[in-house]
Residue frames as a rotation matrix with the C-alpha (Angstrom) as fourth column:
MET 1
-0.335 -0.182 -0.924 10.48
0.071 -0.983 0.168 -63.16
-0.939 -0.010 0.343 -16.34
LEU 2
0.254 0.516 0.818 8.51
0.911 0.156 -0.382 -61.88
-0.324 0.842 -0.430 -19.26
VAL 3
-0.414 -0.412 -0.812 9.86
0.040 -0.899 0.436 -59.17
-0.910 0.148 0.388 -21.49
GLY 4
0.328 0.574 0.750 8.08
0.826 0.210 -0.522 -57.82
-0.457 0.791 -0.406 -24.52
CYS 5
-0.587 -0.509 -0.630 8.94
0.042 -0.796 0.603 -55.52
-0.809 0.327 0.489 -27.29
ALA 6
0.285 0.683 0.672 6.85
0.815 0.196 -0.545 -54.18
-0.504 0.703 -0.501 -30.09
ALA 7
-0.855 -0.515 -0.066 7.62
0.376 -0.701 0.607 -51.91
-0.358 0.494 0.792 -32.97
ARG 8
0.235 0.961 0.146 4.96
0.895 -0.156 -0.417 -49.42
-0.378 0.229 -0.897 -33.87
GLN 9
-0.674 -0.420 0.608 5.06
0.671 -0.692 0.265 -46.49
0.309 0.587 0.748 -36.23
LEU 10
-0.362 0.540 -0.760 3.55
0.434 -0.624 -0.650 -43.21
-0.825 -0.565 -0.008 -34.92
ALA 11
0.251 0.618 0.745 1.12
0.951 -0.015 -0.309 -41.51
-0.180 0.786 -0.592 -37.25
GLY 12
0.300 -0.189 0.935 2.93
0.410 -0.859 -0.306 -38.16
0.861 0.475 -0.181 -37.26
PRO 13
-0.730 -0.643 0.232 4.25
0.092 -0.428 -0.899 -35.66
0.677 -0.635 0.372 -34.78
ALA 14
-0.368 0.567 -0.737 2.56
0.930 0.237 -0.282 -35.50
0.015 -0.789 -0.615 -31.41
HIS 15
0.235 0.546 0.804 0.08
0.411 -0.805 0.427 -32.66
0.881 0.230 -0.414 -30.96
ILE 16
-0.689 -0.467 -0.555 1.36
0.714 -0.302 -0.632 -30.11
0.128 -0.831 0.541 -28.46
PRO 17
0.387 0.919 -0.073 -1.43
0.918 -0.376 0.124 -28.06
0.086 -0.115 -0.990 -26.94
THR 18
-0.713 -0.513 0.478 -1.20
0.456 -0.857 -0.240 -24.29
0.533 0.047 0.845 -27.08
PHE 19
0.029 0.684 -0.729 -2.82
0.973 -0.186 -0.136 -21.86
-0.228 -0.705 -0.671 -24.71
GLU 20
0.268 0.148 0.952 -4.04
0.452 -0.892 0.011 -18.35
0.850 0.428 -0.306 -25.34
THR 21
-0.239 -0.346 -0.907 -2.46
0.959 -0.231 -0.164 -15.89
-0.153 -0.909 0.387 -22.98
SER 22
0.769 0.436 0.468 -3.45
0.482 -0.876 0.024 -12.37
0.420 0.207 -0.883 -22.25
PRO 23
-0.167 -0.870 0.463 -0.94
0.135 -0.486 -0.864 -9.69
0.977 -0.081 0.199 -21.43
PRO 24
-0.438 -0.017 -0.899 -0.31
0.887 0.156 -0.435 -9.17
0.148 -0.988 -0.053 -17.72
PRO 25
0.706 0.707 -0.040 -2.34
0.700 -0.688 0.191 -6.41
0.107 -0.163 -0.981 -16.11
PRO 26
0.272 -0.636 0.722 -0.57
0.106 -0.726 -0.680 -3.06
0.957 0.261 -0.130 -16.13
ARG 27
-0.285 -0.464 -0.838 1.63
0.908 0.150 -0.392 -2.40
0.308 -0.873 0.379 -13.13
PRO 28
0.721 0.543 -0.430 0.57
0.664 -0.718 0.207 0.46
-0.196 -0.435 -0.879 -10.88
THR 29
-0.062 -0.711 0.700 2.23
0.680 -0.544 -0.492 3.73
0.731 0.446 0.517 -11.79
VAL 30
0.174 0.015 -0.985 3.21
0.904 -0.398 0.154 5.74
-0.390 -0.917 -0.082 -8.75
THR 31
-0.032 -0.152 0.988 2.87
0.674 -0.733 -0.091 9.45
0.738 0.663 0.126 -9.47
ASP 32
-0.779 -0.160 -0.607 3.39
0.536 -0.671 -0.512 12.73
-0.326 -0.724 0.608 -7.72
ARG 33
-0.436 0.747 0.501 -0.16
0.572 -0.200 0.795 13.99
0.694 0.634 -0.340 -8.03
GLU 34
-0.482 0.433 0.762 -2.62
-0.655 -0.756 0.016 16.36
0.582 -0.491 0.648 -6.48
LEU 35
-0.977 0.117 0.181 -4.13
-0.061 0.657 -0.751 14.74
-0.207 -0.744 -0.635 -3.41
PRO 36
-0.485 0.874 -0.030 -7.60
0.469 0.289 0.835 13.27
0.738 0.391 -0.550 -3.77
ARG 37
-0.572 0.385 0.724 -10.44
-0.660 -0.740 -0.128 14.91
0.486 -0.551 0.678 -1.87
ASP 38
0.544 0.680 0.491 -11.86
-0.836 0.484 0.256 11.57
-0.063 -0.550 0.833 -0.73
CYS 39
-0.176 -0.673 0.718 -10.58
-0.642 0.631 0.435 8.09
-0.746 -0.385 -0.543 0.07
LEU 40
0.755 0.457 0.471 -12.15
0.067 0.661 -0.747 6.44
-0.653 0.596 0.468 -2.97
ASN 41
0.885 -0.465 -0.018 -9.17
-0.128 -0.205 -0.970 7.88
0.448 0.861 -0.241 -4.85
VAL 42
0.026 -0.858 0.512 -6.64
-0.999 -0.001 0.048 6.79
-0.041 -0.513 -0.857 -2.23
ALA 43
-0.934 -0.146 -0.325 -7.77
-0.184 0.979 0.087 3.16
0.306 0.141 -0.942 -1.77
THR 44
0.036 0.999 0.023 -11.28
-0.707 0.009 0.707 1.75
0.706 -0.042 0.707 -1.66
GLY 45
0.192 0.132 0.972 -12.38
-0.904 0.409 0.123 -0.54
-0.382 -0.903 0.198 1.16
PRO 46
0.955 0.189 0.228 -12.43
-0.097 0.927 -0.363 -3.60
-0.280 0.325 0.903 -1.16
GLU 47
0.562 -0.822 -0.092 -8.92
-0.171 -0.006 -0.985 -2.74
0.809 0.570 -0.144 -2.42
VAL 48
-0.125 -0.592 0.796 -7.61
-0.942 -0.182 -0.283 -2.53
0.313 -0.785 -0.535 1.13
ASP 49
0.533 0.396 0.747 -9.30
-0.638 0.769 0.048 -5.84
-0.556 -0.502 0.663 2.00
GLN 50
0.981 -0.158 -0.112 -7.72
0.022 0.662 -0.749 -7.48
0.192 0.733 0.653 -1.06
ILE 51
0.224 -0.963 0.151 -4.23
-0.395 -0.231 -0.889 -6.15
0.891 0.140 -0.432 -0.30
VAL 52
-0.112 -0.219 0.969 -4.48
-0.994 0.011 -0.112 -7.03
0.014 -0.976 -0.219 3.41
GLY 53
-0.809 -0.218 -0.546 -5.73
-0.335 0.934 0.125 -10.51
0.483 0.284 -0.828 2.48
HIS 54
-0.553 0.709 -0.437 -8.98
0.823 0.546 -0.157 -10.50
0.127 -0.447 -0.886 4.48
PRO 55
0.179 0.690 0.702 -11.98
0.409 -0.701 0.585 -8.26
0.895 0.182 -0.407 5.05
LEU 56
-0.914 -0.406 -0.011 -11.49
0.207 -0.442 -0.872 -5.61
0.349 -0.800 0.489 7.70
ALA 57
-0.045 0.926 -0.375 -14.48
0.963 0.140 0.231 -5.52
0.267 -0.350 -0.898 10.04
GLY 58
-0.173 0.063 -0.983 -15.88
0.596 -0.787 -0.155 -2.09
-0.784 -0.613 0.098 10.72
SER 59
0.821 0.559 0.112 -16.48
0.463 -0.539 -0.703 1.06
-0.333 0.630 -0.702 8.76
THR 60
-0.221 -0.856 0.468 -14.34
0.957 -0.282 -0.063 3.46
0.185 0.434 0.882 6.75
GLY 61
0.804 0.457 -0.380 -13.90
0.518 -0.852 0.073 7.17
-0.291 -0.256 -0.922 7.24
PHE 62
-0.067 -0.870 0.488 -11.70
0.914 -0.250 -0.319 10.06
0.399 0.425 0.812 6.33
VAL 63
0.523 0.081 -0.848 -10.54
0.485 -0.847 0.219 13.47
-0.701 -0.526 -0.482 7.47
LEU 64
0.466 -0.346 0.814 -9.64
0.730 -0.370 -0.575 16.08
0.500 0.862 0.080 4.90
GLY 65
0.040 -0.566 -0.824 -6.81
0.874 -0.379 0.303 18.16
-0.484 -0.732 0.479 6.32
VAL 66
0.969 0.241 -0.052 -5.95
0.201 -0.897 -0.394 21.75
-0.142 0.371 -0.918 5.61
PRO 67
0.366 -0.878 0.309 -2.80
0.358 -0.173 -0.917 23.41
0.859 0.447 0.251 4.32
ASP 68
0.831 -0.213 -0.515 -0.28
0.471 -0.224 0.853 24.29
-0.297 -0.951 -0.085 7.02
PRO 69
0.812 -0.503 0.296 2.07
-0.075 -0.594 -0.801 27.08
0.578 0.629 -0.520 5.91
ARG 70
0.621 -0.600 0.504 4.30
-0.728 -0.202 0.656 26.60
-0.292 -0.774 -0.562 9.00
ILE 71
-0.037 -0.628 0.777 5.53
-0.113 0.776 0.621 23.29
-0.993 -0.065 -0.100 7.53
SER 72
-0.581 -0.162 -0.798 4.85
-0.737 -0.311 0.600 24.11
-0.345 0.937 0.061 3.84
ARG 73
-0.729 0.431 0.532 2.08
0.441 0.890 -0.115 21.51
-0.523 0.151 -0.839 3.70
THR 74
-0.872 0.391 -0.294 -0.31
-0.487 -0.638 0.596 22.22
0.045 0.664 0.747 0.84
ALA 75
0.173 0.953 -0.249 -2.88
-0.813 0.281 0.510 19.43
0.556 0.114 0.823 1.44
ARG 76
-0.879 -0.380 0.287 -3.59
-0.476 0.726 -0.496 16.38
-0.020 -0.573 -0.820 3.62
ILE 77
0.258 0.936 -0.240 -6.04
-0.804 0.346 0.484 13.48
0.536 0.068 0.841 3.70
ASP 78
-0.776 -0.386 0.499 -6.29
-0.609 0.664 -0.434 10.70
-0.164 -0.640 -0.750 6.30
CYS 79
0.060 0.771 -0.634 -8.21
-0.743 0.458 0.487 7.54
0.666 0.442 0.601 5.37
TYR 80
-0.563 -0.160 0.811 -9.33
-0.767 0.466 -0.441 4.95
-0.307 -0.870 -0.385 7.92
TYR 81
-0.069 0.462 -0.884 -10.35
-0.636 0.662 0.396 1.35
0.769 0.590 0.248 7.19
GLY 82
-0.086 0.107 -0.990 -11.83
0.463 0.884 0.055 -1.19
0.882 -0.454 -0.126 9.63
VAL 83
-0.697 -0.060 0.714 -12.99
-0.493 -0.683 -0.539 1.31
0.520 -0.728 0.447 12.25
PRO 84
-0.784 0.430 -0.447 -14.73
0.588 0.746 -0.314 -0.63
0.198 -0.509 -0.837 15.07
GLU 85
0.063 0.925 0.374 -18.34
0.508 -0.352 0.786 0.41
0.859 0.141 -0.492 15.67
GLY 86
0.897 0.424 -0.127 -18.64
0.341 -0.477 0.810 3.29
0.283 -0.770 -0.572 18.10
GLN 87
0.291 -0.880 -0.375 -14.89
0.765 -0.022 0.644 3.95
-0.575 -0.475 0.667 18.11
PRO 88
0.543 -0.176 -0.821 -12.94
-0.367 -0.929 -0.044 6.98
-0.755 0.325 -0.569 16.87
PHE 89
0.905 -0.189 -0.380 -11.16
-0.350 0.173 -0.921 6.80
0.240 0.967 0.091 13.51
GLU 90
0.059 -0.980 0.190 -7.81
-0.959 -0.108 -0.262 6.42
0.277 -0.167 -0.946 15.28
LYS 91
-0.067 -0.012 0.998 -8.88
-0.593 0.804 -0.030 2.89
-0.802 -0.594 -0.061 16.30
ALA 92
0.699 0.350 -0.624 -8.96
-0.714 0.291 -0.637 1.76
-0.042 0.890 0.454 12.64
ALA 93
0.741 -0.430 0.516 -7.26
0.316 0.901 0.297 -1.49
-0.593 -0.057 0.803 11.68
VAL 94
-0.207 -0.773 0.600 -5.49
0.964 -0.056 0.260 0.31
-0.167 0.632 0.756 8.80
SER 95
0.686 0.380 -0.620 -4.96
0.251 -0.924 -0.289 3.99
-0.683 0.043 -0.729 8.08
ILE 96
-0.067 -0.661 0.747 -3.41
0.997 -0.078 0.020 5.79
0.045 0.746 0.664 5.13
ALA 97
0.597 0.164 -0.785 -2.36
0.319 -0.947 0.045 9.42
-0.736 -0.278 -0.618 5.55
MET 98
0.040 -0.558 0.829 -1.16
0.991 -0.085 -0.106 11.42
0.130 0.826 0.549 2.56
ALA 99
0.570 0.083 -0.817 0.20
0.295 -0.949 0.109 14.95
-0.767 -0.303 -0.566 2.47
THR 100
0.417 -0.484 0.769 1.65
0.818 -0.168 -0.550 17.20
0.396 0.858 0.326 -0.20
TYR 101
0.251 -0.476 -0.843 4.25
0.599 -0.608 0.522 19.88
-0.761 -0.636 0.133 0.38
ALA 102
0.667 0.032 -0.744 5.47
-0.334 -0.880 -0.337 22.96
-0.666 0.474 -0.577 -1.46
ASP 103
0.354 -0.618 -0.702 8.42
-0.872 0.054 -0.487 21.06
0.338 0.785 -0.519 -2.95
GLU 104
0.590 -0.169 -0.790 10.32
0.040 0.983 -0.180 17.74
0.806 0.074 0.587 -2.92
PRO 105
-0.515 -0.856 -0.037 13.01
0.063 0.005 -0.998 18.81
0.855 -0.517 0.052 -0.41
THR 106
-0.430 0.429 0.794 10.32
-0.877 -0.407 -0.255 19.77
0.214 -0.806 0.552 2.11
ALA 107
0.684 0.696 -0.218 8.52
-0.646 0.717 0.264 16.43
0.340 -0.040 0.940 1.65
ALA 108
0.251 -0.686 -0.683 11.84
0.201 0.727 -0.656 14.56
0.947 0.028 0.320 2.04
GLN 109
-0.705 -0.519 0.483 12.62
-0.300 -0.398 -0.867 16.53
0.642 -0.757 0.125 5.19
ARG 110
0.071 0.821 0.566 9.19
-0.983 -0.039 0.178 15.71
0.168 -0.569 0.805 6.65
MET 111
0.775 0.156 -0.612 9.80
-0.181 0.983 0.022 12.00
0.605 0.094 0.790 6.04
ARG 112
-0.212 -0.939 -0.270 13.30
0.217 0.224 -0.950 12.19
0.953 -0.260 0.156 7.56
SER 113
-0.536 0.056 0.842 11.88
-0.707 -0.576 -0.411 14.01
0.462 -0.816 0.348 10.58
THR 114
0.562 0.815 0.141 9.28
-0.791 0.480 0.378 11.27
0.241 -0.324 0.915 11.14
VAL 115
0.647 -0.386 -0.657 11.89
0.188 0.916 -0.353 8.50
0.739 0.105 0.666 10.84
ASP 116
-0.435 -0.874 0.216 14.48
0.018 -0.248 -0.969 10.32
0.900 -0.418 0.124 12.99
ASP 117
-0.166 0.472 0.866 11.87
-0.928 -0.373 0.025 10.93
0.334 -0.799 0.500 15.71
ALA 118
0.843 0.498 -0.203 10.96
-0.429 0.850 0.305 7.23
0.324 -0.170 0.931 15.74
ARG 119
0.287 -0.822 -0.492 14.62
0.343 0.568 -0.748 6.19
0.894 0.046 0.445 15.92
GLN 120
-0.534 -0.486 0.692 15.24
-0.398 -0.577 -0.713 8.58
0.746 -0.656 0.115 18.83
ARG 121
0.210 0.693 0.689 12.40
-0.975 0.099 0.197 6.83
0.068 -0.714 0.697 20.67
GLY 122
-0.528 -0.555 0.643 14.13
-0.618 0.771 0.158 3.48
-0.583 -0.314 -0.749 20.07
VAL 123
0.598 0.792 0.123 11.76
-0.428 0.445 -0.787 2.27
-0.678 0.418 0.605 17.35
ALA 124
-0.323 -0.662 0.676 13.27
0.287 0.612 0.737 -0.40
-0.902 0.432 -0.007 15.09
THR 125
0.450 0.416 -0.790 13.37
-0.590 -0.526 -0.613 0.70
-0.670 0.742 0.009 11.45
SER 126
-0.346 -0.562 0.751 14.06
0.377 0.650 0.660 -1.04
-0.859 0.512 -0.013 8.15
GLU 127
-0.582 0.084 -0.809 13.96
-0.666 -0.620 0.415 0.00
-0.467 0.780 0.417 4.51
VAL 128
-0.124 0.637 0.761 11.16
0.424 0.727 -0.540 -1.33
-0.897 0.255 -0.361 2.30
GLN 129
-0.965 -0.163 0.208 10.74
0.248 -0.288 0.925 -0.98
-0.091 0.944 0.318 -1.46
VAL 130
-0.025 0.961 -0.275 7.65
0.353 -0.249 -0.902 1.12
-0.935 -0.120 -0.333 -2.27
GLY 131
0.946 0.277 0.167 7.23
0.232 -0.221 -0.947 1.23
-0.225 0.935 -0.274 -6.04
PRO 132
0.510 -0.800 0.317 10.28
0.373 -0.126 -0.919 3.16
0.775 0.587 0.234 -7.27
ASP 133
0.295 -0.322 0.900 11.04
-0.653 -0.756 -0.056 4.52
0.698 -0.571 -0.433 -3.78
ARG 134
-0.468 -0.411 -0.783 12.63
0.421 0.675 -0.606 3.30
0.777 -0.613 -0.142 -0.57
GLY 135
0.438 0.669 0.600 10.23
-0.372 -0.473 0.799 3.70
0.819 -0.573 0.042 2.32
VAL 136
-0.746 -0.645 0.166 10.94
-0.388 0.218 -0.895 3.03
0.541 -0.732 -0.413 5.98
LEU 137
0.252 0.765 -0.592 9.05
0.190 0.561 0.806 0.50
0.949 -0.316 -0.004 8.10
LEU 138
-0.473 -0.302 0.827 8.68
-0.706 -0.432 -0.562 1.53
0.527 -0.850 -0.009 11.73
ALA 139
-0.175 0.372 -0.912 8.12
0.404 0.871 0.278 -1.35
0.898 -0.320 -0.303 14.16
ASP 140
-0.687 0.022 0.726 6.52
-0.511 -0.724 -0.462 0.94
0.516 -0.689 0.509 16.75
ASN 141
-0.774 0.369 -0.514 5.02
0.509 0.846 -0.159 -1.56
0.377 -0.385 -0.843 19.19
PRO 142
-0.208 0.159 0.965 2.33
0.117 0.984 -0.137 -2.55
-0.971 0.085 -0.224 18.93
ASN 143
0.765 0.593 -0.251 1.65
-0.127 -0.243 -0.962 -0.86
-0.631 0.768 -0.110 15.55
ARG 144
-0.233 -0.769 0.596 3.46
0.768 0.230 0.597 -1.17
-0.596 0.597 0.537 12.23
THR 145
0.696 0.408 -0.591 3.88
0.044 -0.846 -0.532 1.98
-0.717 0.344 -0.606 10.16
LEU 146
-0.047 -0.676 0.736 5.42
0.964 0.163 0.212 2.60
-0.263 0.719 0.643 6.77
VAL 147
0.470 0.083 -0.879 6.60
0.014 -0.996 -0.086 6.08
-0.882 0.029 -0.470 5.77
ASP 148
-0.127 -0.501 0.856 7.38
0.930 0.240 0.278 6.95
-0.344 0.832 0.436 2.15
GLN 149
0.137 0.104 -0.985 8.00
-0.142 -0.982 -0.124 10.06
-0.980 0.157 -0.120 0.10
HIS 150
-0.162 -0.138 0.977 7.45
0.925 0.325 0.200 10.36
-0.345 0.936 0.075 -3.64
GLY 151
-0.262 -0.001 0.965 8.12
0.595 -0.787 0.161 13.77
0.760 0.617 0.207 -5.13
LYS 152
-0.654 0.087 0.751 6.18
-0.428 -0.861 -0.273 16.37
0.623 -0.501 0.601 -3.13
THR 153
0.415 0.910 0.008 3.96
-0.615 0.274 0.739 13.71
0.670 -0.312 0.673 -1.53
THR 154
-0.804 -0.520 0.287 4.40
-0.572 0.546 -0.613 11.75
0.162 -0.657 -0.736 1.68
VAL 155
0.294 0.863 -0.411 2.37
-0.498 0.505 0.705 8.71
0.816 -0.003 0.578 2.62
LEU 156
-0.739 -0.400 0.542 2.16
-0.667 0.321 -0.672 7.09
0.095 -0.858 -0.504 6.04
VAL 157
0.152 0.758 -0.635 0.40
-0.487 0.616 0.619 3.72
0.860 0.215 0.462 6.26
SER 158
-0.647 -0.334 0.686 -0.29
-0.758 0.184 -0.625 2.21
0.082 -0.924 -0.372 9.69
ALA 159
0.005 0.628 -0.778 -1.73
-0.174 0.767 0.617 -1.09
0.985 0.132 0.113 10.86
ALA 160
0.291 0.218 0.932 -3.06
-0.944 -0.092 0.316 -1.91
0.154 -0.972 0.179 14.30
PRO 161
-0.680 -0.553 0.481 -1.96
-0.653 0.756 -0.054 -5.09
-0.333 -0.351 -0.875 16.08
GLY 162
-0.431 0.460 0.777 -3.40
0.176 0.887 -0.427 -8.20
-0.885 -0.047 -0.463 14.45
ALA 163
0.473 0.656 -0.589 -4.54
-0.437 -0.406 -0.803 -6.42
-0.765 0.637 0.095 11.28
LEU 164
0.536 -0.397 -0.745 -1.70
-0.762 0.151 -0.630 -7.90
0.363 0.905 -0.222 9.21
PRO 165
0.877 -0.391 -0.278 0.42
0.443 0.883 0.156 -11.03
0.184 -0.260 0.948 9.34
GLU 166
0.746 -0.601 -0.287 3.54
-0.125 -0.550 0.826 -9.88
-0.654 -0.580 -0.486 11.20
ASP 167
-0.108 -0.872 0.477 5.93
0.426 0.393 0.815 -11.56
-0.898 0.291 0.329 8.75
ARG 168
-0.246 0.070 0.967 4.36
0.965 -0.080 0.251 -9.69
0.095 0.994 -0.048 5.80
ALA 169
0.422 0.488 -0.764 3.72
0.647 -0.752 -0.123 -6.29
-0.635 -0.443 -0.633 7.39
GLY 170
-0.340 -0.637 -0.692 6.34
-0.067 -0.717 0.694 -4.43
-0.938 0.283 0.201 5.32
GLU 171
-0.928 -0.002 0.372 5.19
0.352 0.318 0.880 -6.00
-0.120 0.948 -0.295 2.06
ILE 172
-0.081 0.991 0.106 1.50
0.993 0.071 0.092 -5.30
0.083 0.113 -0.990 2.72
LEU 173
0.366 0.179 -0.913 2.03
0.453 -0.891 0.007 -1.74
-0.813 -0.416 -0.407 3.96
ALA 174
-0.667 -0.658 -0.350 4.20
-0.047 -0.432 0.901 -1.05
-0.744 0.617 0.257 0.89
ALA 175
-0.734 0.465 0.495 1.45
0.666 0.349 0.659 -2.38
0.134 0.813 -0.566 -1.40
LEU 176
0.333 0.871 -0.362 -1.06
0.913 -0.394 -0.109 -0.09
-0.237 -0.294 -0.926 0.33
ALA 177
0.014 -0.417 -0.909 1.31
0.122 -0.902 0.415 2.88
-0.992 -0.116 0.038 -0.12
VAL 178
-0.928 -0.329 0.176 1.71
0.183 0.011 0.983 2.08
-0.326 0.944 0.050 -3.83
ARG 179
-0.252 0.916 0.311 -2.08
0.957 0.189 0.218 1.90
0.141 0.353 -0.925 -4.17
ALA 180
0.452 0.437 -0.778 -2.44
0.644 -0.763 -0.054 5.29
-0.617 -0.477 -0.627 -2.49
LEU 181
-0.210 -0.662 -0.720 0.23
-0.119 -0.714 0.690 6.87
-0.971 0.230 0.071 -4.71
THR 182
-0.902 -0.068 0.427 -1.30
0.382 0.341 0.859 5.46
-0.204 0.938 -0.281 -7.90
PRO 183
-0.647 0.711 -0.276 -4.09
-0.723 -0.687 -0.077 7.46
-0.244 0.149 0.958 -9.56
HIS 184
-0.392 0.642 0.659 -7.38
0.256 0.764 -0.592 5.58
-0.884 -0.064 -0.464 -9.83
THR 185
-0.983 0.133 -0.127 -9.11
-0.160 -0.273 0.949 5.25
0.091 0.953 0.290 -13.15
ASP 186
-0.217 0.950 -0.225 -12.43
0.132 0.256 0.958 3.97
0.967 0.178 -0.181 -11.77
THR 187
-0.960 -0.106 0.259 -14.02
-0.221 -0.278 -0.935 5.33
0.171 -0.955 0.244 -8.62
THR 188
-0.171 0.979 -0.108 -17.42
-0.628 -0.023 0.778 3.70
0.759 0.201 0.619 -8.96
THR 189
0.362 0.269 -0.893 -16.83
0.429 0.802 0.415 1.21
0.828 -0.533 0.175 -6.13
GLY 190
0.212 -0.245 0.946 -16.35
-0.672 -0.739 -0.041 2.07
0.709 -0.627 -0.322 -2.51
C-alpha cells in the first residue's frame, strides 16, 4: 500500500467564473382589448406552431364575425390553423375563436352557458389556469376545447384529435388562449 501526502501552497483564491445574464423576457400581459380584425393579431402561424410544439400542416384562415345584438356580442373573429388542403376551416388542427360582449357579466354568462351545455351533454370538464383567469377545459371527444373569459372578451381554443399531446392539452390550449388575449407588438410575420 502506497500513501502519499504533499503540502502545497495555493497562489491565491480560486477564480470563480461569472456569467452575464439578461433579464427574462417580459411575461405576456392578458388584456381586455378590442378584437383584432385579422389573425396576425390573435396568433400567427409560427406562434401557434411554437406553442403546439410542432408545425401544423396545412393553411391558415379566418372568419370575421359580426355583432349580434340578441346576445350582446359586439365583435367576433375565428382563426384556423393547420387546415388540410381542400377542406373547410372547421377541419383545422387548431382554432381560436374570440368574441367581445357589451359588458363583463354578459361575457361571463356566455362562458357559463358554453360550459353548462357541455356538462349537460356529459362532457368531462376541468379548470385550467389561463393567465390571471380560470378557464375550463372540455374533453369533448374527440376534440379538446378550452373556454376562458377575460373582462368583456371570451376565447375558445379547440384542437382536433392528434394535434396536441393528450397529457398536455390543457397547458397548450391555455398558452394559446393567453397568446390570443395578449396584444401583439409586431405583426410583420404571418
